[in-house]
C-alpha positions, 0 to 999 in steps of 0.5 A, spaced: 454 639 837 458 636 832 456 630 826 449 629 822 443 631 826 439 624 829 432 624 828 431 627 835 436 632 835 436 632 842 435 625 845 441 623 839 446 628 840 451 629 845 446 632 849 442 626 850 444 623 855 443 629 860 437 630 857 432 625 861 425 625 858 422 627 864 426 634 864 424 634 856 416 632 858 416 638 863 419 643 858 413 641 853 408 642 859 411 649 860 410 649 852 418 651 852 420 647 845 428 646 845 432 647 839 439 644 838 444 650 835 451 650 832 455 654 828 457 648 823 458 640 823 465 640 826 466 646 831 466 643 838 464 647 844 469 649 848 469 649 855 464 655 858 462 656 852 456 652 851 451 657 850 443 657 852 438 661 849 431 663 852 427 666 848 420 669 849 416 671 843 409 674 845 403 675 839 403 681 835 402 688 840 403 684 847 409 685 851 416 686 847 420 679 845 425 677 850 432 674 849 436 671 855 442 668 854 447 663 858 454 660 857 455 654 861 461 649 862 459 642 860 453 639 858 452 636 865 450 643 867 443 643 862 438 641 866 441 644 872 441 651 868 434 651 866 431 648 873 428 656 874 424 656 867 421 650 869 419 652 876 416 659 876 418 660 868 424 665 869 430 665 867 433 666 874 440 668 876 446 666 871 442 668 865 443 675 861 439 679 856 441 677 849 441 683 844 443 678 838 439 676 833 439 669 831 437 666 824 436 658 825 437 655 818 434 647 819 439 643 816 436 636 820 437 632 814 435 625 819 429 628 819 428 630 812 433 630 807 431 636 804 432 640 810 440 638 809 439 638 801 437 645 801 438 648 808 446 647 808 447 651 802 444 656 804 448 656 810 454 656 807 452 662 803 450 666 809 457 665 812 459 669 806 455 674 807 454 681 812 450 677 817 454 671 818 456 671 826 448 671 826 447 664 823 446 658 826 444 651 823 438 648 827 435 642 829 428 640 826 422 646 826 417 644 821 415 645 815 420 640 811 417 641 804 418 649 804 425 648 805 430 651 806 427 654 812 429 661 816 426 662 823 428 669 825 429 670 833 427 673 838 421 676 833 419 668 831 419 669 824 418 663 819 420 664 812 420 658 807 423 656 800 429 661 801 435 660 797 442 665 798 439 671 793 432 670 797 435 669 804 440 676 804 434 680 801 429 678 806 435 679 812 436 686 809 429 687 809 428 685 816 435 690 817 430 696 815 424 693 820 420 690 814 419 683 812 420 679 805 412 677 805 413 673 799 416 667 803 414 669 809 411 663 813 408 666 819 409 667 826 410 661 831 406 664 836 400 664 831 395 658 830 396 656 822 389 659 820 392 665 824 399 666 820 395 665 813 390 670 815 396 675 817 399 673 810 393 674 806 392 681 809 399 683 808 399 681 801 393 684 799 394 691 802 401 691 801 403 692 809 410 689 810 412 693 817 414 687 822 411 691 827 405 693 822 400 688 825 399 690 832 393 684 833 391 677 830 385 675 833 380 668 832 373 670 833 370 663 831 372 658 827 374 660 819 374 668 822 380 672 823 381 679 825 388 682 823 389 690 826 394 693 823 397 699 827 394 705 821 387 703 824 385 699 819 382 692 821 381 686 816 376 681 817 379 675 814 374 669 813 378 662 811 377 655 808 381 649 810 381 645 804 385 638 803 389 637 797 392 631 794 399 632 793 401 630 785 408 628 788 412 627 795 411 633 799 418 632 802 424 628 800 423 623 805 415 623 804 411 618 801 406 619 795 399 620 795 399 624 802 394 630 802 396 637 804 392 643 808 391 649 804 387 655 807 383 659 802 381 665 804 374 667 801 374 674 803 377 680 807 373 685 809 377 692 811 375 697 815 377 703 820 377 700 827 373 703 832 375 704 839 370 699 843 371 691 842 368 688 836 365 691 829 360 694 832 354 696 827 
């Protein structure tokens, strides 16, 4: 897709005329979130090279993430190519396993100017790095106030406030199977309090392995259990607060708004027991 993203990057794009509302509603009911990706602002797709990518990213400790790719010749084929996803949640014929890692950088300035202001320089820098072939601009992924944002697929890892130096650092660290915890925002497969709990446990215990967290469970509101691969369990108590923002939260944001903050009340680390629950 060429040119600036629209506020609605699917509906206001070249794909828009071929992406009916009924199709998009069906994706939503299947909990499938469409994200538009492109190499850059000006490269037009060539016939047969429109790439569809389907990612299933599970919660920690569940089955491995799966990625499939399908190349189609024309945007008119998108709905038909995804029909099996809507019918029985499988990729169906014509899709092949995809071994690639996708480094998505949000550059959707029409949604919020911060995403373009900080995202595009990051894309340009990463285009000159050893990871250039993995980098894609993408439409809105949330968290405008954390721009520039990176999403790593298929691990579904979100990173925020990324610049050129931290972007290269987090990709190098991820190559080693570890996370750059300082700019780690969380996993898209977890609820926001669960994301806060995982981040708190990683920061407190110095845990940076991508797969070091094997389970995250909400026990009850404000209480999350994080299980590590070394057998430790962390019971995290969280308090949600509303903080008034001293300035506008984003480039497009209005002043006088508040933002949620998750305060860690306590972290109780214990050795996991072979039975369900904490026991006595």
